[in-house]
PDBQT receptor file of N, H, CA, C and O in Angstrom, charges set to zero:
ATOM      1  N   UNK A   1     109.553  97.231  85.021  1.00  0.00    +0.000 N 
ATOM      2  CA  UNK A   1     109.630  98.407  84.861  1.00  0.00    +0.000 C 
ATOM      3  C   UNK A   1     110.153  99.142  84.259  1.00  0.00    +0.000 C 
ATOM      4  O   UNK A   1     110.449 100.242  84.726  1.00  0.00    +0.000 OA
ATOM      5  N   UNK A   2     110.455  98.769  82.972  1.00  0.00    +0.000 N 
ATOM      6  H   UNK A   2     110.215  97.876  82.593  1.00  0.00    +0.000 HD
ATOM      7  CA  UNK A   2     111.390  99.327  81.690  1.00  0.00    +0.000 C 
ATOM      8  C   UNK A   2     111.063 101.000  81.475  1.00  0.00    +0.000 C 
ATOM      9  O   UNK A   2     111.872 101.674  80.837  1.00  0.00    +0.000 OA
ATOM     10  N   UNK A   3     109.966 101.555  81.981  1.00  0.00    +0.000 N 
ATOM     11  H   UNK A   3     109.309 101.008  82.499  1.00  0.00    +0.000 HD
ATOM     12  CA  UNK A   3     109.445 102.834  81.488  1.00  0.00    +0.000 C 
ATOM     13  C   UNK A   3     108.942 103.791  82.762  1.00  0.00    +0.000 C 
ATOM     14  O   UNK A   3     108.377 104.883  82.696  1.00  0.00    +0.000 OA
ATOM     15  N   UNK A   4     109.373 102.947  84.064  1.00  0.00    +0.000 N 
ATOM     16  H   UNK A   4     109.832 102.060  84.118  1.00  0.00    +0.000 HD
ATOM     17  CA  UNK A   4     109.206 103.450  85.997  1.00  0.00    +0.000 C 
ATOM     18  C   UNK A   4     109.378 105.204  85.554  1.00  0.00    +0.000 C 
ATOM     19  O   UNK A   4     110.251 105.531  84.751  1.00  0.00    +0.000 OA
ATOM     20  N   UNK A   5     108.516 106.159  86.133  1.00  0.00    +0.000 N 
ATOM     21  H   UNK A   5     107.807 105.893  86.785  1.00  0.00    +0.000 HD
ATOM     22  CA  UNK A   5     108.502 107.130  86.697  1.00  0.00    +0.000 C 
ATOM     23  C   UNK A   5     108.792 107.411  87.906  1.00  0.00    +0.000 C 
ATOM     24  O   UNK A   5     107.769 107.396  88.591  1.00  0.00    +0.000 OA
ATOM     25  N   UNK A   6     109.612 107.634  88.426  1.00  0.00    +0.000 N 
ATOM     26  H   UNK A   6     110.443 107.647  87.869  1.00  0.00    +0.000 HD
ATOM     27  CA  UNK A   6     109.605 107.878  89.875  1.00  0.00    +0.000 C 
ATOM     28  C   UNK A   6     108.185 108.260  90.618  1.00  0.00    +0.000 C 
ATOM     29  O   UNK A   6     107.616 109.053  89.867  1.00  0.00    +0.000 OA
ATOM     30  N   UNK A   7     107.521 108.060  91.583  1.00  0.00    +0.000 N 
ATOM     31  H   UNK A   7     107.983 107.416  92.193  1.00  0.00    +0.000 HD
ATOM     32  CA  UNK A   7     106.266 108.652  92.137  1.00  0.00    +0.000 C 
ATOM     33  C   UNK A   7     106.166 108.566  93.780  1.00  0.00    +0.000 C 
ATOM     34  O   UNK A   7     107.017 108.600  94.668  1.00  0.00    +0.000 OA
ATOM     35  N   UNK A   8     105.235 108.482  93.773  1.00  0.00    +0.000 N 
ATOM     36  H   UNK A   8     104.543 108.454  93.051  1.00  0.00    +0.000 HD
ATOM     37  CA  UNK A   8     105.256 108.516  95.307  1.00  0.00    +0.000 C 
ATOM     38  C   UNK A   8     104.323 107.160  95.337  1.00  0.00    +0.000 C 
ATOM     39  O   UNK A   8     103.278 107.136  94.687  1.00  0.00    +0.000 OA
ATOM     40  N   UNK A   9     104.689 106.191  96.009  1.00  0.00    +0.000 N 
ATOM     41  H   UNK A   9     105.538 106.210  96.536  1.00  0.00    +0.000 HD
ATOM     42  CA  UNK A   9     103.979 104.798  96.409  1.00  0.00    +0.000 C 
ATOM     43  C   UNK A   9     103.784 104.322  97.924  1.00  0.00    +0.000 C 
ATOM     44  O   UNK A   9     104.561 104.485  98.865  1.00  0.00    +0.000 OA
ATOM     45  N   UNK A  10     102.315 103.577  97.903  1.00  0.00    +0.000 N 
ATOM     46  H   UNK A  10     101.683 103.444  97.139  1.00  0.00    +0.000 HD
ATOM     47  CA  UNK A  10     102.636 102.996  99.072  1.00  0.00    +0.000 C 
ATOM     48  C   UNK A  10     102.286 101.819  99.163  1.00  0.00    +0.000 C 
ATOM     49  O   UNK A  10     101.203 101.407  98.746  1.00  0.00    +0.000 OA
ATOM     50  N   UNK A  11     103.241 101.049  99.773  1.00  0.00    +0.000 N 
ATOM     51  H   UNK A  11     104.120 101.384 100.111  1.00  0.00    +0.000 HD
ATOM     52  CA  UNK A  11     103.181  99.964  99.891  1.00  0.00    +0.000 C 
ATOM     53  C   UNK A  11     103.140  99.543 101.431  1.00  0.00    +0.000 C 
ATOM     54  O   UNK A  11     103.908  99.791 102.360  1.00  0.00    +0.000 OA
ATOM     55  N   UNK A  12     101.517  98.547 101.321  1.00  0.00    +0.000 N 
ATOM     56  H   UNK A  12     100.892  98.347 100.566  1.00  0.00    +0.000 HD
ATOM     57  CA  UNK A  12     100.985  97.838 102.649  1.00  0.00    +0.000 C 
ATOM     58  C   UNK A  12     101.487  96.683 102.820  1.00  0.00    +0.000 C 
ATOM     59  O   UNK A  12     101.140  96.000 101.857  1.00  0.00    +0.000 OA
ATOM     60  N   UNK A  13     102.237  95.977 103.657  1.00  0.00    +0.000 N 
ATOM     61  H   UNK A  13     102.519  96.531 104.439  1.00  0.00    +0.000 HD
ATOM     62  CA  UNK A  13     102.894  95.133 104.245  1.00  0.00    +0.000 C 
ATOM     63  C   UNK A  13     104.185  95.343 104.028  1.00  0.00    +0.000 C 
ATOM     64  O   UNK A  13     104.932  94.366 104.081  1.00  0.00    +0.000 OA
ATOM     65  N   UNK A  14     104.809  96.843 103.697  1.00  0.00    +0.000 N 
ATOM     66  H   UNK A  14     104.202  97.637 103.654  1.00  0.00    +0.000 HD
ATOM     67  CA  UNK A  14     105.440  96.661 103.450  1.00  0.00    +0.000 C 
ATOM     68  C   UNK A  14     106.895  96.101 103.759  1.00  0.00    +0.000 C 
ATOM     69  O   UNK A  14     107.772  95.826 102.940  1.00  0.00    +0.000 OA
ATOM     70  N   UNK A  15     106.937  95.993 105.238  1.00  0.00    +0.000 N 
ATOM     71  H   UNK A  15     106.225  96.217 105.903  1.00  0.00    +0.000 HD
ATOM     72  CA  UNK A  15     107.751  95.860 106.427  1.00  0.00    +0.000 C 
ATOM     73  C   UNK A  15     108.804  94.256 106.006  1.00  0.00    +0.000 C 
ATOM     74  O   UNK A  15     109.992  94.442 105.742  1.00  0.00    +0.000 OA
ATOM     75  N   UNK A  16     108.340  93.043 105.990  1.00  0.00    +0.000 N 
ATOM     76  H   UNK A  16     107.375  92.892 106.205  1.00  0.00    +0.000 HD
ATOM     77  CA  UNK A  16     108.556  92.207 105.650  1.00  0.00    +0.000 C 
ATOM     78  C   UNK A  16     108.233  91.017 103.784  1.00  0.00    +0.000 C 
ATOM     79  O   UNK A  16     107.214  90.943 103.097  1.00  0.00    +0.000 OA
ATOM     80  N   UNK A  17     109.125  90.571 103.663  1.00  0.00    +0.000 N 
ATOM     81  H   UNK A  17     109.952  90.631 104.221  1.00  0.00    +0.000 HD
ATOM     82  CA  UNK A  17     108.160  89.793 102.843  1.00  0.00    +0.000 C 
ATOM     83  C   UNK A  17     108.675  90.169 100.983  1.00  0.00    +0.000 C 
ATOM     84  O   UNK A  17     109.812  90.378 100.560  1.00  0.00    +0.000 OA
ATOM     85  N   UNK A  18     107.414  90.141 100.242  1.00  0.00    +0.000 N 
ATOM     86  H   UNK A  18     106.490  89.971 100.585  1.00  0.00    +0.000 HD
ATOM     87  CA  UNK A  18     107.311  90.486  98.959  1.00  0.00    +0.000 C 
ATOM     88  C   UNK A  18     107.201  91.805  99.462  1.00  0.00    +0.000 C 
ATOM     89  O   UNK A  18     108.193  92.445  99.112  1.00  0.00    +0.000 OA
ATOM     90  N   UNK A  19     106.180  92.684 100.335  1.00  0.00    +0.000 N 
ATOM     91  H   UNK A  19     105.374  92.164 100.619  1.00  0.00    +0.000 HD
ATOM     92  CA  UNK A  19     106.032  94.085 100.337  1.00  0.00    +0.000 C 
ATOM     93  C   UNK A  19     107.966  95.018 100.673  1.00  0.00    +0.000 C 
ATOM     94  O   UNK A  19     108.551  96.046 100.334  1.00  0.00    +0.000 OA
ATOM     95  N   UNK A  20     108.194  93.905 101.436  1.00  0.00    +0.000 N 
ATOM     96  H   UNK A  20     107.719  93.069 101.711  1.00  0.00    +0.000 HD
ATOM     97  CA  UNK A  20     109.616  95.181 101.395  1.00  0.00    +0.000 C 
ATOM     98  C   UNK A  20     110.482  94.917 100.106  1.00  0.00    +0.000 C 
ATOM     99  O   UNK A  20     110.887  95.848  99.411  1.00  0.00    +0.000 OA
ATOM    100  N   UNK A  21     110.784  93.390  99.783  1.00  0.00    +0.000 N 
ATOM    101  H   UNK A  21     110.456  92.633 100.347  1.00  0.00    +0.000 HD
ATOM    102  CA  UNK A  21     111.307  93.712  98.355  1.00  0.00    +0.000 C 
ATOM    103  C   UNK A  21     110.418  94.884  97.123  1.00  0.00    +0.000 C 
ATOM    104  O   UNK A  21     110.864  95.481  96.143  1.00  0.00    +0.000 OA
ATOM    105  N   UNK A  22     109.318  94.853  97.599  1.00  0.00    +0.000 N 
ATOM    106  H   UNK A  22     108.956  94.368  98.395  1.00  0.00    +0.000 HD
ATOM    107  CA  UNK A  22     109.213  95.967  96.428  1.00  0.00    +0.000 C 
ATOM    108  C   UNK A  22     109.494  97.119  96.982  1.00  0.00    +0.000 C 
ATOM    109  O   UNK A  22     110.353  97.789  96.408  1.00  0.00    +0.000 OA
ATOM    110  N   UNK A  23     108.776  97.758  98.413  1.00  0.00    +0.000 N 
ATOM    111  H   UNK A  23     108.078  97.214  98.879  1.00  0.00    +0.000 HD
ATOM    112  CA  UNK A  23     109.268  99.081  98.918  1.00  0.00    +0.000 C 
ATOM    113  C   UNK A  23     110.727  98.940  98.345  1.00  0.00    +0.000 C 
ATOM    114  O   UNK A  23     110.958  99.734  97.433  1.00  0.00    +0.000 OA
ATOM    115  N   UNK A  24     111.761  98.096  98.687  1.00  0.00    +0.000 N 
ATOM    116  H   UNK A  24     111.573  97.451  99.428  1.00  0.00    +0.000 HD
ATOM    117  CA  UNK A  24     113.037  98.192  98.322  1.00  0.00    +0.000 C 
ATOM    118  C   UNK A  24     113.502  99.025  96.662  1.00  0.00    +0.000 C 
ATOM    119  O   UNK A  24     114.085 100.039  96.278  1.00  0.00    +0.000 OA
ATOM    120  N   UNK A  25     112.758  97.747  96.051  1.00  0.00    +0.000 N 
ATOM    121  H   UNK A  25     112.285  96.923  96.363  1.00  0.00    +0.000 HD
ATOM    122  CA  UNK A  25     112.830  98.532  94.460  1.00  0.00    +0.000 C 
ATOM    123  C   UNK A  25     111.773  99.661  93.516  1.00  0.00    +0.000 C 
ATOM    124  O   UNK A  25     111.792  99.734  92.287  1.00  0.00    +0.000 OA
ATOM    125  N   UNK A  26     111.047 100.332  94.262  1.00  0.00    +0.000 N 
ATOM    126  H   UNK A  26     111.031 100.273  95.260  1.00  0.00    +0.000 HD
ATOM    127  CA  UNK A  26     110.776 100.880  94.060  1.00  0.00    +0.000 C 
ATOM    128  C   UNK A  26     111.680 102.407  94.555  1.00  0.00    +0.000 C 
ATOM    129  O   UNK A  26     111.733 103.434  93.877  1.00  0.00    +0.000 OA
ATOM    130  N   UNK A  27     112.294 102.200  95.827  1.00  0.00    +0.000 N 
ATOM    131  H   UNK A  27     112.252 101.366  96.377  1.00  0.00    +0.000 HD
ATOM    132  CA  UNK A  27     112.777 103.014  95.823  1.00  0.00    +0.000 C 
ATOM    133  C   UNK A  27     114.457 103.722  94.908  1.00  0.00    +0.000 C 
ATOM    134  O   UNK A  27     114.945 104.821  94.646  1.00  0.00    +0.000 OA
ATOM    135  N   UNK A  28     114.796 102.260  94.716  1.00  0.00    +0.000 N 
ATOM    136  H   UNK A  28     114.400 101.366  94.929  1.00  0.00    +0.000 HD
ATOM    137  CA  UNK A  28     115.910 101.624  94.199  1.00  0.00    +0.000 C 
ATOM    138  C   UNK A  28     116.142 102.355  92.464  1.00  0.00    +0.000 C 
ATOM    139  O   UNK A  28     117.206 102.748  91.986  1.00  0.00    +0.000 OA
ATOM    140  N   UNK A  29     114.307 102.351  91.584  1.00  0.00    +0.000 N 
ATOM    141  H   UNK A  29     113.443 102.032  91.972  1.00  0.00    +0.000 HD
ATOM    142  CA  UNK A  29     114.322 102.978  90.724  1.00  0.00    +0.000 C 
ATOM    143  C   UNK A  29     113.732 104.138  91.202  1.00  0.00    +0.000 C 
ATOM    144  O   UNK A  29     112.522 103.989  91.032  1.00  0.00    +0.000 OA
ATOM    145  N   UNK A  30     113.950 105.211  91.708  1.00  0.00    +0.000 N 
ATOM    146  H   UNK A  30     114.933 105.332  91.846  1.00  0.00    +0.000 HD
ATOM    147  CA  UNK A  30     113.854 106.715  92.599  1.00  0.00    +0.000 C 
ATOM    148  C   UNK A  30     112.842 107.238  92.929  1.00  0.00    +0.000 C 
ATOM    149  O   UNK A  30     112.578 108.424  92.730  1.00  0.00    +0.000 OA
ATOM    150  N   UNK A  31     111.871 106.134  93.683  1.00  0.00    +0.000 N 
ATOM    151  H   UNK A  31     112.086 105.170  93.844  1.00  0.00    +0.000 HD
ATOM    152  CA  UNK A  31     110.438 106.306  93.770  1.00  0.00    +0.000 C 
ATOM    153  C   UNK A  31     110.541 107.119  95.483  1.00  0.00    +0.000 C 
ATOM    154  O   UNK A  31     111.689 107.435  95.796  1.00  0.00    +0.000 OA
ATOM    155  N   UNK A  32     109.906 107.302  96.080  1.00  0.00    +0.000 N 
ATOM    156  H   UNK A  32     108.974 107.045  95.825  1.00  0.00    +0.000 HD
ATOM    157  CA  UNK A  32     109.442 107.601  97.024  1.00  0.00    +0.000 C 
ATOM    158  C   UNK A  32     108.116 107.164  97.741  1.00  0.00    +0.000 C 
ATOM    159  O   UNK A  32     107.023 107.469  97.263  1.00  0.00    +0.000 OA
ATOM    160  N   UNK A  33     108.271 106.275  99.170  1.00  0.00    +0.000 N 
ATOM    161  H   UNK A  33     109.158 106.028  99.559  1.00  0.00    +0.000 HD
ATOM    162  CA  UNK A  33     107.840 104.836  99.506  1.00  0.00    +0.000 C 
ATOM    163  C   UNK A  33     106.941 105.494 100.986  1.00  0.00    +0.000 C 
ATOM    164  O   UNK A  33     107.478 106.014 101.964  1.00  0.00    +0.000 OA
ATOM    165  N   UNK A  34     105.673 105.307 100.801  1.00  0.00    +0.000 N 
ATOM    166  H   UNK A  34     105.237 104.884 100.007  1.00  0.00    +0.000 HD
ATOM    167  CA  UNK A  34     105.285 104.947 101.876  1.00  0.00    +0.000 C 
ATOM    168  C   UNK A  34     105.521 103.772 102.491  1.00  0.00    +0.000 C 
ATOM    169  O   UNK A  34     105.295 103.020 101.543  1.00  0.00    +0.000 OA
ATOM    170  N   UNK A  35     105.876 102.909 103.588  1.00  0.00    +0.000 N 
ATOM    171  H   UNK A  35     106.060 103.520 104.358  1.00  0.00    +0.000 HD
ATOM    172  CA  UNK A  35     105.829 102.039 104.275  1.00  0.00    +0.000 C 
ATOM    173  C   UNK A  35     105.165 101.960 105.482  1.00  0.00    +0.000 C 
ATOM    174  O   UNK A  35     105.385 102.291 106.647  1.00  0.00    +0.000 OA
ATOM    175  N   UNK A  36     104.043 101.270 104.680  1.00  0.00    +0.000 N 
ATOM    176  H   UNK A  36     103.865 101.001 103.734  1.00  0.00    +0.000 HD
ATOM    177  CA  UNK A  36     102.344 100.747 106.193  1.00  0.00    +0.000 C 
ATOM    178  C   UNK A  36     102.800  99.303 106.303  1.00  0.00    +0.000 C 
ATOM    179  O   UNK A  36     103.285  98.526 105.480  1.00  0.00    +0.000 OA
ATOM    180  N   UNK A  37     102.490  99.199 107.576  1.00  0.00    +0.000 N 
ATOM    181  H   UNK A  37     102.096  99.831 108.244  1.00  0.00    +0.000 HD
ATOM    182  CA  UNK A  37     102.328  97.611 108.238  1.00  0.00    +0.000 C 
ATOM    183  C   UNK A  37     101.907  97.864 109.176  1.00  0.00    +0.000 C 
ATOM    184  O   UNK A  37     101.819  98.991 109.664  1.00  0.00    +0.000 OA
ATOM    185  N   UNK A  38     101.360  96.282 109.878  1.00  0.00    +0.000 N 
ATOM    186  H   UNK A  38     101.431  95.366 109.482  1.00  0.00    +0.000 HD
ATOM    187  CA  UNK A  38     101.069  96.934 111.504  1.00  0.00    +0.000 C 
ATOM    188  C   UNK A  38     102.295  96.593 112.724  1.00  0.00    +0.000 C 
ATOM    189  O   UNK A  38     102.224  96.886 113.918  1.00  0.00    +0.000 OA
ATOM    190  N   UNK A  39     103.528  95.816 111.944  1.00  0.00    +0.000 N 
ATOM    191  H   UNK A  39     103.585  95.579 110.974  1.00  0.00    +0.000 HD
ATOM    192  CA  UNK A  39     104.516  96.115 113.160  1.00  0.00    +0.000 C 
ATOM    193  C   UNK A  39     105.303  97.132 112.637  1.00  0.00    +0.000 C 
ATOM    194  O   UNK A  39     106.077  97.101 111.681  1.00  0.00    +0.000 OA
ATOM    195  N   UNK A  40     104.905  98.342 113.641  1.00  0.00    +0.000 N 
ATOM    196  H   UNK A  40     104.276  98.367 114.418  1.00  0.00    +0.000 HD
ATOM    197  CA  UNK A  40     105.947  99.296 113.223  1.00  0.00    +0.000 C 
ATOM    198  C   UNK A  40     107.219  99.571 113.236  1.00  0.00    +0.000 C 
ATOM    199  O   UNK A  40     107.794 100.288 112.418  1.00  0.00    +0.000 OA
ATOM    200  N   UNK A  41     108.067  98.602 114.846  1.00  0.00    +0.000 N 
ATOM    201  H   UNK A  41     107.600  98.019 115.511  1.00  0.00    +0.000 HD
ATOM    202  CA  UNK A  41     109.279  98.217 114.517  1.00  0.00    +0.000 C 
ATOM    203  C   UNK A  41     109.744  97.977 113.068  1.00  0.00    +0.000 C 
ATOM    204  O   UNK A  41     110.286  98.790 112.319  1.00  0.00    +0.000 OA
ATOM    205  N   UNK A  42     109.387  96.560 112.803  1.00  0.00    +0.000 N 
ATOM    206  H   UNK A  42     108.946  95.900 113.411  1.00  0.00    +0.000 HD
ATOM    207  CA  UNK A  42     109.960  96.234 111.174  1.00  0.00    +0.000 C 
ATOM    208  C   UNK A  42     109.361  97.559 110.182  1.00  0.00    +0.000 C 
ATOM    209  O   UNK A  42     109.398  97.215 109.001  1.00  0.00    +0.000 OA
ATOM    210  N   UNK A  43     109.079  98.304 110.276  1.00  0.00    +0.000 N 
ATOM    211  H   UNK A  43     109.049  98.584 111.236  1.00  0.00    +0.000 HD
ATOM    212  CA  UNK A  43     108.302  98.448 109.004  1.00  0.00    +0.000 C 
ATOM    213  C   UNK A  43     109.744 100.018 109.393  1.00  0.00    +0.000 C 
ATOM    214  O   UNK A  43     110.353 100.448 108.413  1.00  0.00    +0.000 OA
ATOM    215  N   UNK A  44     110.052 100.623 110.796  1.00  0.00    +0.000 N 
ATOM    216  H   UNK A  44     109.557 100.273 111.592  1.00  0.00    +0.000 HD
ATOM    217  CA  UNK A  44     110.704 101.902 110.422  1.00  0.00    +0.000 C 
ATOM    218  C   UNK A  44     112.201 101.162 110.780  1.00  0.00    +0.000 C 
ATOM    219  O   UNK A  44     112.799 101.963 111.498  1.00  0.00    +0.000 OA
ATOM    220  N   UNK A  45     113.133  99.814 110.536  1.00  0.00    +0.000 N 
ATOM    221  H   UNK A  45     112.647  99.163 109.952  1.00  0.00    +0.000 HD
ATOM    222  CA  UNK A  45     113.518  98.914 109.853  1.00  0.00    +0.000 C 
ATOM    223  C   UNK A  45     113.893  99.151 108.581  1.00  0.00    +0.000 C 
ATOM    224  O   UNK A  45     114.970  99.614 108.206  1.00  0.00    +0.000 OA
ATOM    225  N   UNK A  46     112.754  98.740 107.779  1.00  0.00    +0.000 N 
ATOM    226  H   UNK A  46     111.879  98.364 108.084  1.00  0.00    +0.000 HD
ATOM    227  CA  UNK A  46     112.408  99.115 106.257  1.00  0.00    +0.000 C 
ATOM    228  C   UNK A  46     113.392 100.187 105.728  1.00  0.00    +0.000 C 
ATOM    229  O   UNK A  46     114.478 100.374 105.179  1.00  0.00    +0.000 OA
ATOM    230  N   UNK A  47     112.319 100.751 106.242  1.00  0.00    +0.000 N 
ATOM    231  H   UNK A  47     111.436 100.599 106.687  1.00  0.00    +0.000 HD
ATOM    232  CA  UNK A  47     112.172 102.850 106.195  1.00  0.00    +0.000 C 
ATOM    233  C   UNK A  47     114.194 102.714 106.305  1.00  0.00    +0.000 C 
ATOM    234  O   UNK A  47     114.715 103.036 105.237  1.00  0.00    +0.000 OA
ATOM    235  N   UNK A  48     114.867 102.440 107.043  1.00  0.00    +0.000 N 
ATOM    236  H   UNK A  48     114.444 102.179 107.911  1.00  0.00    +0.000 HD
ATOM    237  CA  UNK A  48     116.048 103.285 107.206  1.00  0.00    +0.000 C 
ATOM    238  C   UNK A  48     116.968 102.528 106.100  1.00  0.00    +0.000 C 
ATOM    239  O   UNK A  48     118.116 102.917 105.882  1.00  0.00    +0.000 OA
TER     240      UNK A  48
């Protein structure tokens, strides 16, 4: 992601595992992330 331009991204399964890692990376690179997951409590923890 050398030429990454911050955008809005939706990460499904973003509360755990690869989805969580991807969401964190996108935020670190300046993006805005929507975390979608069936486990609302875990998604809220990840968002914080």
